[in-house]
N, C-alpha and C positions, 0 to 999 in steps of 0.2 A: 498445674495444667490439667492433669488427668482428672482431678476432683471437679474442676469446672465443667469438663466435658460430660462426666458421669452424672453430675447434678442436673445438667441441662437435659440429658436423656430421660431422667426420671420426670423432670418438670413438664416435658411435652408429651409424656405418656408412652415413649418409645419402648421402655422396658415392659410395662404392663400390657401394652398393645403393640407388639412388634410389627413392623412393616412386612406385608406379604409381597414376596417377589412375584411380579407379573411379567408376562411377555413384553419385550421391547416394542414400543410403537414406532417401528422402523419407518413407516411411511411419513409420519409427522416429523421424525428426526431428520429424514432426508430433505423434507421440504424446508425446514429451518436452515439446514446447511446450504441448500440452494439459494434461498433468499439472502442469506448472509453474504455469500459470494457475489450475488447480483448487486448488492448495495456497496460492497467493499472493493470490487475490481476498479482499477483506475485507468482511464483512457488517457494516454500520454501524448499521442499524436494521431491526427486524423486529417491528413492532407487531402484537399479537394473532396471531402466527405466520402472517402473510400468506404467507410463504415457508416451505417449498417450495410451488410452485403445484399446484393440483388438476389432474390430468391430463385431466379432462373439462370443465374450466371454459372459458368463452368469454374469449379473451385478445385484447386490442388492443395490438399492438406498434407503437410510435410513435417516429419520429425516428432520428437517428444513422446513417442509411444501413444500418440493421440488416437490410434485405432483401438486401443484397449482400455485406456484409463488416464488418470491424472495423478501427479506426484503428491505424496503426503510429506509433511515436515518430518524431520528426523528427531531422534532422542525422545524427550518427554512429549513432544507434539505429535508423535506417531501413535496411531491407534490401529488395531486390527480391522481391516476393511470388511464390511458386511457383504456376503455373497461371494467371497473369495477366500483362499487360504491365507493364513497370517502374513505370509511373505508377499501377498498381493498378486497382481496379474502379470507382472514382469519378473522373470527369473533372473536373479543376480548371481554373481560369482560365489556367493555363500561366505561373506566375510564374517568371521567369528568374533572379531574384536568389536567393542561398542563404537558406534550405535548399529552396526550391521549394514546390510544392503538397503538401498532406497526401497520404499514401499509405494506401490501404485494402486489407488482405489479403482474398482471396476466401473468407472463412469466415463465412457468413451465420448470425447468431444466429436469425433467423426460420426458415430452413430446418431448422436443427438442433432448434429448439423443436418444429416440426411432426413431426420424426422422433422426438423423445422422447415426444410426446403425440399419437399419430395419431388419437385419438378426439376431440381438442379442436378447437374452431372458432377458428382463429387468423387474424386479419386484420392488415394492415399499412397504416399511414398515414405519409407522409414527415415530417409535423410542420411543413412549411413554411407551411401555412395553419392557424392556430390554431382557427378555427371548425370546420373539417373534423376536426381532431384531437379536439376536444370531442365532436363527434357520434360518432366512433369509440369514444371512451372510454365514453360513455353507453350504448352498445349492448353493452358487454362486462362480464363479471364482474370482471375485473382488467385494468388498463392497465399496460403495461410500457414506460416511456419511456427511450430510450437518448439520453444526452447525451455530447458529445465536446469535448475541449479540446486543440488541437494545440500542443505545446510542444517545445522543443529547447534544446541548450546554446547559450550565448552571448546569450541574451535573456531578460529577465524576462517572466513571464506578464502578458498585457494585462488591462485592465479591473479592476485591483485585486482579482484572484482571483475575478472573476465569470466565468460562462460566456459564450462568444462569442454574438453575435447575439441572437436572441429566445428562447434556450433556457430561461432562468429564467422568462420569461413563459409559455412553453409548458408547463413542468412545473406551474407554479402553476394554470394554467387547467385542465389535465387533472385535477389533484388535486381541484380544486373540483367538477369534473363527476363524478369517480369517486373516492371516498375510498380505494378499494382500488387505490392506485397504487404501483408499484414503479419506482424509478429505478436504472438501470444506468449507471455513470459510466466512460467511457473517457478517463482523464486521467492526467497524469504528475506533477501537483503538487496540493497542497491547494487546494480551491475553497470559496467561501462558498456556503451553501445557504439562501437566504431562504425557501424553500418547505419546509424540513425538517419543521416541525411538522404540515404538512398531508398528507404522504405516508406510506404504510404501511411501506415498506421501502426501503432503499438498499444497493446492492451496488457497492463500488469495485472495478472490474475492471482498472484501470490500462490499459496498452497490452498487450492480452492475447495477442499473438503470432500466429503463422501458423495455429494451430488454435483461436484464441480463441472463435470462434462456437460450436464444439462444446462447449468447456469451460463457457461461460456458460450454455448450455442445460442441461447436466447439473447445474450449480449451482442454477439456478432451479427445476428439477423435483426436486431432492433425490437424484438418482442418486449424487452426491457431496455432502458437506456442506462449506460454507466453513470454512477453518481458518486463514486468514491474519490477521495482526495488523499494525497501522499501523507502518511504519518512520519515520514523521514525524508531527508534530503538525498537526492541522487547526485553525487559529485561528478564533475566533468573529468576529473583525474584524481588518483589517489593522493597526489601531492597537496591537494586542497584540504585534506583532513588534518585535524589537530595533531594526530600522532600517526602519520602514514607508516612509520617503521618503529618497532620497539626493539632496541638493542638488547641483546641478552645471550643466552647460552644455547640458542637453537631450539627452545621448547616449541612444540607444534600445537599443544593444546593447553587449556587452562589447568588441567590436571597435572601436566608436567611442570607448568609454571608454579603451581601450588606445592607440589610434593617433591619435586626433583630439582628445585632451584632456590637459591637464596636471593634472587634478584628482586629489588623493589621497583615497582612500576609507578611513576609519578604522573598524575594527571593534573597539570598546572593551569588548565584553562578555567578553573573554578566553575561558576554556573553558566559560563558562555559555551554551552554544548549544543550539538546539533545545528539547527537552522540559525541559532543565535551566534554561533561561531562564524558561520558563513557571512552573516550580515555585518558583524563587527569587523571582519577582515575584508569586506567588500569583494568577496569571491563569488564569481558567477557560476552556479552549479549547472549540471545538465538539466535537472528538474528540481525546483525548489519545494520545500516543505509546504503542504497545503494545496499543491497543484493538482488539477484534475479537470478533464474536459467531459462534455457530454454531447448529445446529438442535436442540441439547440444552443442558442447564445443568450447571454443575460447582460443587462446594464444595471449597475448599482450607482446611485447618486443621491444627493441631498443629505450628506452626512451632517448630523447635528448632535451636539452633546448637551445632556441635561444633568446637572449636578445638584444633589440634595444632601447637604452635609458631606458624609464620606462616601456616598453612593453616586456612581457615575453611570449613566445609561447612554449608549450610542443609538441614535435613530437614523433611518435612511429608507430609501425606496428601492425595491428590486423589480425589474421588468424583464419579461421574456421577450426578446427581440427576434427570436427565430420562428420556425414554422412547425415545431413539434413541442409537445409538452415535455417538461423536464424538471430536474431538481437542482437547485443552486445551493451552495454552501458559502455565503459571504462571511468573511473573517475580519476581526478587528485586532490590529497590532498596535503596540505602544512602545515608545522609547523614553527612558527616564532622563531627567535633566542632566545627570552626570554621564550620560552616554551609554556605551555598551550596545550589544545586539538588541534589536527590537524583540518584543515579547508578544506571544499570542495571548490576547486578553479576553477573547470570547468569540463565539460564532453562533450561527443559527442555520437552520435548514428550511427551505421553502420550496414547495411544488407549485408550478405555475403553468397554465395553458398558454398557447401562443398569443402574444399581445397582452397578456394579463400582467398587472403590477400589484404590488402589495407593500405596505409599510411594515418595517421590521424594527424590533428593538433588541439590543444586546447589552445586558448589564455587564460591567467590568468588575471582576473580583478585585477588591482593594489590595490583596496581597500581591497581585500581578504588578502593582504600581510601587511595591515596597522592596526594601532589602532587609535581610534578617540580621539583627544584632544579637550575636551569640552571648555576649556578656550580660545583656539585659534580658535575654530570652523573649524578645518581641520583634515584631516587624515595624520598621520605620518608613513612613512615606515622606519623602523630602519635599520641602517647599521649592517651587520653581515651575518652569514651563515644560510641559510634556507634549510630545508629538504623537498623534494618533492617525492610523491609516485604516481606511475601508478598502479591503483588498480581496483578491481571489486566491492569493498565495502569499507566502512570506517574501517573495520577490517582486510583488506588485507595488509600485510607487505612485499609482495614478491619482489617488485621492487622499489627501492628508489635511489635518488641521492641527493647530497648536492651542493648548489651553493651560491655564495656570491653576495650581493646587496649593493651598496652604497646608503645610506639613502637619502630620498627626501620627499617632502610634496605634498599632493593633496589638493588643495584649493577649489575644487568644487565637 
């Protein structure tokens, strides 16, 4: 392994002409981070078009340390923030054990919201006192509540996918005080949302990166429109998961499981994981894999399949039926003749102006239609009838077709 690395270093001239360390291009890096968040944030709910925010509305920003920054992921995903001490802009209790305290990047959503809407009256409340948060929400046209959940590799999320501390109670109280409540979530995993029916909008911002505050403000005010789609399923309850509980000796982390336990954990669902598990078991999640809204609407129709030997291409038309430009991500799912959960077979991304339509083609990877034969070391595509969906998420059943395939093998 070392020889391959060293040989490659000589081959590209790295040893003879070593790379000169130059100053970081911070501005470019921050822009990349901002654009990544703008494309990856997922709009989960937007009742009565509460978002984008009115630039003259009175806004109460509540919770999540939104006045100073945004949460970074923990463990290997945490990097020292630029323009702040390594511990970030929020002082923690000083946990010495790994992974230490949560780190907040100095990119304040509150500051950038004020920059986006200089004519708006925007206040901030920490959310630590629910009574005071209620008072702030009652004085505003819209309340924007920031919630956070610190997660990292090596440990399951605590509280059965519920938010830490009093955050669920905070959101519920604010939503009761002001029905025009927006929730911005800085989380790395699915969470339960007992307050979902009572809030007007939900934006999943994930861990938004070093320029996340700027990106979130631009998303909230519609300078850019959300275009992200969920890369995971948000369960309606922990009981829907394949393994909601793992019996054992009380290990809290993967390290304890690995080094302090002789327990063997069995995952018996095979390849039916994630969204395929939910589909196979007909479980209705809170939000399905692939789900995501934006500030306009789209209509996908005219699904047609073109087959040339072992290659299958799905063609269809996408039309922007709303009043704003936007990005759609139509998805193709397939179910094999012998059943099981449907599989994501392909997708495409299209940007359309209001009223514009475009023909789209999505090739299907033949391996998505196959099952692997470990004895033969090859993929087998079975003969039979396959069902294909043109969908907006793994839970969309609105447009489907059946087609027949003669079986074949994939040897590579």
